[in-house]
C-alpha atoms as a printed R data frame, in Angstrom:
    type eleno elety resid chain resno      x        y       z
1   ATOM     1    CA   MET     A     1 81.467  -54.802 -15.486
2   ATOM     2    CA   GLY     A     2 78.667  -57.377 -16.095
3   ATOM     3    CA   LYS     A     3 76.014  -58.587 -13.844
4   ATOM     4    CA   ARG     A     4 76.427  -61.792 -12.063
5   ATOM     5    CA   THR     A     5 74.610  -64.689 -13.981
6   ATOM     6    CA   ARG     A     6 71.694  -66.678 -12.916
7   ATOM     7    CA   SER     A     7 73.375  -69.608 -11.592
8   ATOM     8    CA   GLN     A     8 75.676  -67.521  -9.389
9   ATOM     9    CA   ARG     A     9 72.513  -65.857  -7.966
10  ATOM    10    CA   LYS     A    10 71.185  -69.326  -7.301
11  ATOM    11    CA   GLY     A    11 74.247  -70.593  -5.391
12  ATOM    12    CA   SER     A    12 74.367  -67.549  -2.780
13  ATOM    13    CA   SER     A    13 70.498  -67.118  -2.329
14  ATOM    14    CA   PRO     A    14 68.281  -68.916  -0.247
15  ATOM    15    CA   ARG     A    15 65.466  -68.065  -2.495
16  ATOM    16    CA   TYR     A    16 65.997  -70.977  -4.867
17  ATOM    17    CA   LYS     A    17 66.446  -73.716  -2.126
18  ATOM    18    CA   VAL     A    18 64.131  -76.397  -1.621
19  ATOM    19    CA   SER     A    19 61.693  -76.015   1.223
20  ATOM    20    CA   SER     A    20 62.396  -79.406   2.807
21  ATOM    21    CA   HIS     A    21 60.640  -78.439   5.965
22  ATOM    22    CA   ARG     A    22 57.476  -79.195   3.914
23  ATOM    23    CA   PHE     A    23 58.383  -82.584   2.991
24  ATOM    24    CA   PRO     A    24 56.679  -85.553   4.668
25  ATOM    25    CA   GLY     A    25 59.765  -87.996   4.208
26  ATOM    26    CA   ALA     A    26 61.111  -90.552   1.629
27  ATOM    27    CA   ASN     A    27 59.337  -92.871  -0.489
28  ATOM    28    CA   ARG     A    28 60.844  -96.388   0.682
29  ATOM    29    CA   LEU     A    29 59.524  -99.855   0.821
30  ATOM    30    CA   PRO     A    30 59.471 -100.983   4.459
31  ATOM    31    CA   SER     A    31 62.190 -103.285   5.751
32  ATOM    32    CA   VAL     A    32 59.909 -105.643   7.579
33  ATOM    33    CA   HIS     A    33 59.660 -109.355   5.972
34  ATOM    34    CA   ASN     A    34 56.616 -111.804   6.291
35  ATOM    35    CA   GLU     A    35 54.336 -109.408   7.960
36  ATOM    36    CA   VAL     A    36 50.906 -107.653   7.224
37  ATOM    37    CA   VAL     A    37 51.152 -103.840   7.512
38  ATOM    38    CA   GLU     A    38 48.122 -101.195   7.684
39  ATOM    39    CA   VAL     A    39 47.653  -98.278   5.572
40  ATOM    40    CA   THR     A    40 47.203  -95.595   8.160
41  ATOM    41    CA   GLY     A    41 47.184  -92.535   5.748
42  ATOM    42    CA   LEU     A    42 47.557  -90.912   2.416
43  ATOM    43    CA   VAL     A    43 49.909  -88.335   2.059
44  ATOM    44    CA   HIS     A    44 50.411  -85.450  -0.593
45  ATOM    45    CA   SER     A    45 54.298  -84.574  -0.818
46  ATOM    46    CA   PRO     A    46 55.166  -81.449  -2.975
47  ATOM    47    CA   ILE     A    47 58.185  -83.300  -4.465
48  ATOM    48    CA   HIS     A    48 56.610  -86.724  -5.360
49  ATOM    49    CA   THR     A    49 54.190  -86.795  -8.383
50  ATOM    50    CA   ALA     A    50 52.498  -89.825  -6.722
51  ATOM    51    CA   PRO     A    51 50.440  -89.651  -3.445
52  ATOM    52    CA   LEU     A    52 52.336  -91.529  -0.687
53  ATOM    53    CA   ALA     A    53 51.063  -94.270   1.660
54  ATOM    54    CA   LYS     A    54 51.833  -94.219   5.459
55  ATOM    55    CA   LEU     A    55 52.355  -97.836   6.182
56  ATOM    56    CA   LYS     A    56 52.384  -98.843   9.873
57  ATOM    57    CA   SER     A    57 53.995 -102.335  10.950
58  ATOM    58    CA   LYS     A    58 53.276 -104.257  14.115
59  ATOM    59    CA   ASP     A    59 56.144 -102.736  16.158
60  ATOM    60    CA   GLY     A    60 54.564  -99.311  15.722
61  ATOM    61    CA   LYS     A    61 57.077  -98.179  12.948
62  ATOM    62    CA   GLU     A    62 55.636  -96.099  10.055
63  ATOM    63    CA   THR     A    63 57.035  -95.998   6.471
64  ATOM    64    CA   LEU     A    64 56.195  -93.760   3.520
65  ATOM    65    CA   VAL     A    65 55.807  -95.752   0.193
66  ATOM    66    CA   ALA     A    66 54.722  -94.436  -3.156
67  ATOM    67    CA   ALA     A    67 50.694  -95.446  -3.174
68  ATOM    68    CA   THR     A    68 49.315  -97.944  -5.660
69  ATOM    69    CA   ASP     A    69 46.151  -97.343  -7.489
70  ATOM    70    CA   GLY     A    70 43.072  -98.179  -5.326
71  ATOM    71    CA   LEU     A    71 44.773  -98.195  -1.999
72  ATOM    72    CA   SER     A    72 42.724  -97.026   0.945
73  ATOM    73    CA   ILE     A    73 43.003  -96.157   4.656
74  ATOM    74    CA   GLY     A    74 42.595  -99.173   6.497
75  ATOM    75    CA   GLN     A    75 43.753 -101.674   3.912
76  ATOM    76    CA   GLN     A    76 45.902 -104.273   4.813
77  ATOM    77    CA   VAL     A    77 48.984 -104.796   2.802
78  ATOM    78    CA   ALA     A    78 51.219 -108.140   2.860
79  ATOM    79    CA   VAL     A    79 54.936 -107.646   2.549
80  ATOM    80    CA   GLY     A    80 56.914 -111.064   2.165
81  ATOM    81    CA   ASP     A    81 57.203 -114.123  -0.103
82  ATOM    82    CA   ASN     A    82 54.031 -116.180   0.294
83  ATOM    83    CA   ILE     A    83 51.260 -113.705  -0.580
84  ATOM    84    CA   SER     A    84 48.721 -112.956  -3.047
85  ATOM    85    CA   LEU     A    85 49.007 -110.696  -6.003
86  ATOM    86    CA   LYS     A    86 46.989 -108.303  -4.803
87  ATOM    87    CA   PRO     A    87 47.811 -104.384  -5.737
88  ATOM    88    CA   GLY     A    88 49.909 -102.877  -2.872
89  ATOM    89    CA   ASN     A    89 51.429 -105.812  -1.933
90  ATOM    90    CA   ILE     A    90 55.141 -106.172  -1.644
91  ATOM    91    CA   THR     A    91 57.244 -109.090  -2.548
92  ATOM    92    CA   ALA     A    92 60.615 -110.226  -4.590
93  ATOM    93    CA   LEU     A    93 60.424 -110.190  -8.369
94  ATOM    94    CA   LYS     A    94 61.180 -114.393  -8.093
95  ATOM    95    CA   ASN     A    95 57.720 -114.754  -6.681
96  ATOM    96    CA   ILE     A    96 55.967 -112.285  -9.428
97  ATOM    97    CA   PRO     A    97 54.525 -114.266 -12.448
98  ATOM    98    CA   GLU     A    98 55.253 -113.160 -15.981
99  ATOM    99    CA   GLY     A    99 52.994 -110.140 -17.547
100 ATOM   100    CA   THR     A   100 52.303 -108.686 -13.887
101 ATOM   101    CA   GLN     A   101 52.516 -104.877 -13.635
102 ATOM   102    CA   ILE     A   102 54.670 -103.707 -10.856
103 ATOM   103    CA   ASN     A   103 56.114 -100.376  -9.443
104 ATOM   104    CA   ASN     A   104 58.638  -98.895  -7.085
105 ATOM   105    CA   VAL     A   105 60.879 -101.856  -8.132
106 ATOM   106    CA   GLU     A   106 64.432 -102.320  -6.551
107 ATOM   107    CA   LEU     A   107 67.792 -102.076  -8.421
108 ATOM   108    CA   ARG     A   108 69.698 -103.719  -5.490
109 ATOM   109    CA   PRO     A   109 68.318 -105.894  -2.578
110 ATOM   110    CA   GLY     A   110 67.212 -103.613   0.024
111 ATOM   111    CA   ASP     A   111 67.578 -100.079  -1.495
112 ATOM   112    CA   GLY     A   112 63.870  -99.248  -1.004
113 ATOM   113    CA   GLY     A   113 62.803  -98.880  -4.759
114 ATOM   114    CA   LYS     A   114 64.284  -96.995  -7.555
115 ATOM   115    CA   ILE     A   115 62.349  -97.785 -10.644
116 ATOM   116    CA   ALA     A   116 58.707  -96.885 -11.639
117 ATOM   117    CA   ARG     A   117 58.169  -94.485  -9.036
118 ATOM   118    CA   SER     A   118 56.273  -91.674 -10.845
119 ATOM   119    CA   ALA     A   119 52.517  -91.053 -10.744
120 ATOM   120    CA   GLY     A   120 50.707  -93.574 -13.175
121 ATOM   121    CA   ASN     A   121 53.770  -95.634 -13.884
122 ATOM   122    CA   SER     A   122 54.467  -99.278 -13.898
123 ATOM   123    CA   ALA     A   123 56.907 -101.749 -15.051
124 ATOM   124    CA   LEU     A   124 56.231 -105.169 -16.527
125 ATOM   125    CA   VAL     A   125 57.466 -108.352 -15.723
126 ATOM   126    CA   GLU     A   126 58.598 -109.989 -19.045
127 ATOM   127    CA   THR     A   127 60.608 -113.666 -18.160
128 ATOM   128    CA   HIS     A   128 62.528 -115.306 -15.458
129 ATOM   129    CA   LEU     A   129 65.939 -116.215 -16.088
130 ATOM   130    CA   GLU     A   130 68.748 -117.739 -13.924
131 ATOM   131    CA   GLY     A   131 68.945 -115.484 -10.816
132 ATOM   132    CA   LYS     A   132 67.618 -112.397 -12.510
133 ATOM   133    CA   VAL     A   133 64.140 -111.154 -13.918
134 ATOM   134    CA   ARG     A   134 63.594 -109.497 -17.193
135 ATOM   135    CA   ILE     A   135 61.302 -106.358 -16.604
136 ATOM   136    CA   LYS     A   136 60.080 -103.695 -19.020
137 ATOM   137    CA   LEU     A   137 60.642 -100.296 -17.889
138 ATOM   138    CA   PRO     A   138 58.265  -97.678 -18.243
139 ATOM   139    CA   SER     A   139 60.532  -96.201 -21.080
140 ATOM   140    CA   GLY     A   140 59.817  -99.325 -23.152
141 ATOM   141    CA   LYS     A   141 63.715 -100.521 -22.405
142 ATOM   142    CA   SER     A   142 64.135 -103.982 -20.861
143 ATOM   143    CA   LYS     A   143 66.523 -104.515 -18.067
144 ATOM   144    CA   ASP     A   144 67.393 -107.444 -15.969
145 ATOM   145    CA   ILE     A   145 67.339 -107.204 -12.274
146 ATOM   146    CA   ARG     A   146 68.479 -109.607  -9.582
147 ATOM   147    CA   SER     A   147 65.370 -112.039  -8.628
148 ATOM   148    CA   SER     A   148 65.851 -111.005  -4.771
149 ATOM   149    CA   CYS     A   149 64.927 -107.473  -5.368
150 ATOM   150    CA   ARG     A   150 61.466 -106.323  -4.391
151 ATOM   151    CA   ALA     A   151 58.568 -104.698  -6.033
152 ATOM   152    CA   THR     A   152 55.187 -103.482  -5.385
153 ATOM   153    CA   ILE     A   153 52.400 -105.197  -7.217
154 ATOM   154    CA   GLY     A   154 50.158 -103.234  -9.443
155 ATOM   155    CA   VAL     A   155 50.017  -99.431 -10.999
156 ATOM   156    CA   LEU     A   156 51.051  -96.370  -9.178
157 ATOM   157    CA   GLY     A   157 48.087  -93.802  -8.180
158 ATOM   158    CA   GLY     A   158 47.984  -90.389  -9.588
159 ATOM   159    CA   HIS     A   159 47.812  -91.150 -13.259
160 ATOM   160    CA   GLY     A   160 46.619  -88.327 -15.533
161 ATOM   161    CA   ARG     A   161 48.416  -85.752 -13.417
162 ATOM   162    CA   SER     A   162 50.129  -84.399 -16.461
163 ATOM   163    CA   GLU     A   163 47.176  -84.078 -18.452
164 ATOM   164    CA   MET     A   164 45.613  -81.200 -16.509
165 ATOM   165    CA   PRO     A   165 46.623  -77.964 -18.007
166 ATOM   166    CA   LEU     A   166 48.230  -75.136 -15.651
167 ATOM   167    CA   ARG     A   167 46.010  -72.586 -17.121
168 ATOM   168    CA   THR     A   168 47.938  -69.634 -15.557
169 ATOM   169    CA   ALA     A   169 51.509  -68.334 -15.094
170 ATOM   170    CA   GLY     A   170 50.764  -68.091 -11.498
171 ATOM   171    CA   ALA     A   171 50.076  -71.989 -11.134
172 ATOM   172    CA   ALA     A   172 53.305  -72.501 -12.894
173 ATOM   173    CA   HIS     A   173 55.017  -70.191 -10.455
174 ATOM   174    CA   TYR     A   174 53.778  -72.059  -7.133
175 ATOM   175    CA   ARG     A   175 54.695  -75.594  -8.940
176 ATOM   176    CA   ALA     A   176 58.135  -74.238  -9.519
177 ATOM   177    CA   LYS     A   177 58.349  -72.514  -6.082
178 ATOM   178    CA   ALA     A   178 57.156  -75.740  -4.115
179 ATOM   179    CA   LYS     A   179 60.420  -77.680  -5.614
180 ATOM   180    CA   GLY     A   180 62.910  -74.784  -5.222
181 ATOM   181    CA   LYS     A   181 63.102  -74.102  -8.936
182 ATOM   182    CA   ALA     A   182 63.536  -70.603 -10.720
183 ATOM   183    CA   TYR     A   183 60.519  -69.714 -12.775
184 ATOM   184    CA   PRO     A   184 60.491  -68.249 -15.327
185 ATOM   185    CA   THR     A   185 63.730  -69.188 -17.211
186 ATOM   186    CA   VAL     A   186 65.198  -66.936 -19.908
187 ATOM   187    CA   SER     A   187 67.708  -67.923 -22.488
188 ATOM   188    CA   GLY     A   188 70.917  -66.465 -22.151
189 ATOM   189    CA   VAL     A   189 70.926  -65.688 -26.111
190 ATOM   190    CA   LYS     A   190 67.647  -63.345 -25.211
191 ATOM   191    CA   MET     A   191 69.537  -61.354 -22.695
192 ATOM   192    CA   ASN     A   192 71.730  -58.379 -22.744
193 ATOM   193    CA   PRO     A   193 75.687  -58.679 -22.851
194 ATOM   194    CA   VAL     A   194 75.646  -57.277 -19.377
195 ATOM   195    CA   ASP     A   195 73.606  -60.163 -18.024
196 ATOM   196    CA   HIS     A   196 75.047  -63.268 -19.849
197 ATOM   197    CA   PRO     A   197 77.872  -64.269 -21.652
198 ATOM   198    CA   HIS     A   198 75.823  -65.322 -24.666
199 ATOM   199    CA   GLY     A   199 73.816  -62.153 -24.728
200 ATOM   200    CA   GLY     A   200 73.780  -59.110 -27.106
201 ATOM   201    CA   GLY     A   201 74.137  -58.971 -31.086
202 ATOM   202    CA   ASN     A   202 71.902  -58.325 -33.938
203 ATOM   203    CA   HIS     A   203 70.344  -61.562 -33.745
204 ATOM   204    CA   GLN     A   204 69.870  -64.327 -31.029
205 ATOM   205    CA   ALA     A   205 72.990  -66.520 -31.260
206 ATOM   206    CA   VAL     A   206 75.805  -67.693 -29.080
207 ATOM   207    CA   HIS     A   207 78.389  -66.070 -31.542
208 ATOM   208    CA   GLY     A   208 81.221  -68.547 -30.730
209 ATOM   209    CA   PRO     A   209 81.884  -71.741 -29.022
210 ATOM   210    CA   ASN     A   210 79.712  -72.630 -26.213
211 ATOM   211    CA   SER     A   211 81.711  -75.329 -24.489
212 ATOM   212    CA   VAL     A   212 83.495  -74.371 -21.468
213 ATOM   213    CA   ALA     A   213 85.985  -76.057 -19.292
214 ATOM   214    CA   ARG     A   214 85.027  -77.524 -16.024
215 ATOM   215    CA   GLY     A   215 87.382  -75.321 -14.033
216 ATOM   216    CA   ALA     A   216 86.057  -72.392 -15.659
217 ATOM   217    CA   PRO     A   217 85.469  -69.241 -13.442
218 ATOM   218    CA   PRO     A   218 81.773  -68.967 -12.134
219 ATOM   219    CA   GLY     A   219 80.667  -65.995 -14.462
220 ATOM   220    CA   ALA     A   220 81.843  -67.780 -17.542
221 ATOM   221    CA   LYS     A   221 80.605  -71.265 -16.775
222 ATOM   222    CA   VAL     A   222 77.568  -71.241 -18.918
223 ATOM   223    CA   GLY     A   223 76.579  -73.235 -21.897
224 ATOM   224    CA   HIS     A   224 78.059  -76.880 -22.392
225 ATOM   225    CA   ILE     A   225 80.145  -77.620 -19.420
226 ATOM   226    CA   ALA     A   226 82.874  -80.008 -19.962
227 ATOM   227    CA   PRO     A   227 81.082  -81.870 -22.671
228 ATOM   228    CA   SER     A   228 82.117  -85.183 -23.979
229 ATOM   229    CA   ARG     A   229 80.853  -84.048 -27.431
230 ATOM   230    CA   THR     A   230 78.228  -81.802 -28.956
231 ATOM   231    CA   GLY     A   231 76.178  -81.375 -31.771
232 ATOM   232    CA   ARG     A   232 73.531  -83.677 -33.602
233 ATOM   233    CA   GLY     A   233 75.691  -86.847 -33.428
234 ATOM   234    CA   ARG     A   234 75.561  -87.604 -36.890
235 ATOM   235    CA   GLY     A   235 77.883  -90.375 -38.363
236 ATOM   236    CA   LYS     A   236 78.792  -93.750 -37.505
237 ATOM   237    CA   ARG     A   237 79.650  -94.531 -33.734
238 ATOM   238    CA   LYS     A   238 82.721  -96.339 -32.980
């Protein structure tokens, strides 16, 4: 009888669970409107690549939001319609002129921000349409979003984070441990047949179809799980 696969061990063990008690909170735009809030602190979060800024409103409520590059403790941040285009201020897309860099953009009004939230990222306001604003995403694609959605002016802080090498396997281990991920990961074809369905053989290959059904038993549920298609995707698409 073979051993349990890695995915089975992950599901039954607390070893790979994310230590959520270490997370300061969610990255979300403040719900206030036409108000000036104050930056009371800059917080590091293990699951966010960008630093988080702690914003305090007049009623004493604090909100964590991804910190724009150049934001400092004690700085005043304006939230609303009639504001200046200063990095860190938050306003609706209809109030932002074309060519402005923005971050933490909402997909739907009031969702708190969904686009351009990683360290050093930003989107670009391309043009204003009827009821919508076309923005250029960090990937280079363009997307039309409702003009009432909000965004933060400027580029997110923490740019250059990925340029620093890890240098040691220990550094990679602790980075994965902070997010509850398994490290290192070994490919199934490199294992023995007792450890994985793809293991064994005189050379490293799956030795058969690697597509499995959605309702496959846990020990066999490895490879491409219920794929719509596999392969290189060559040929003309219909």
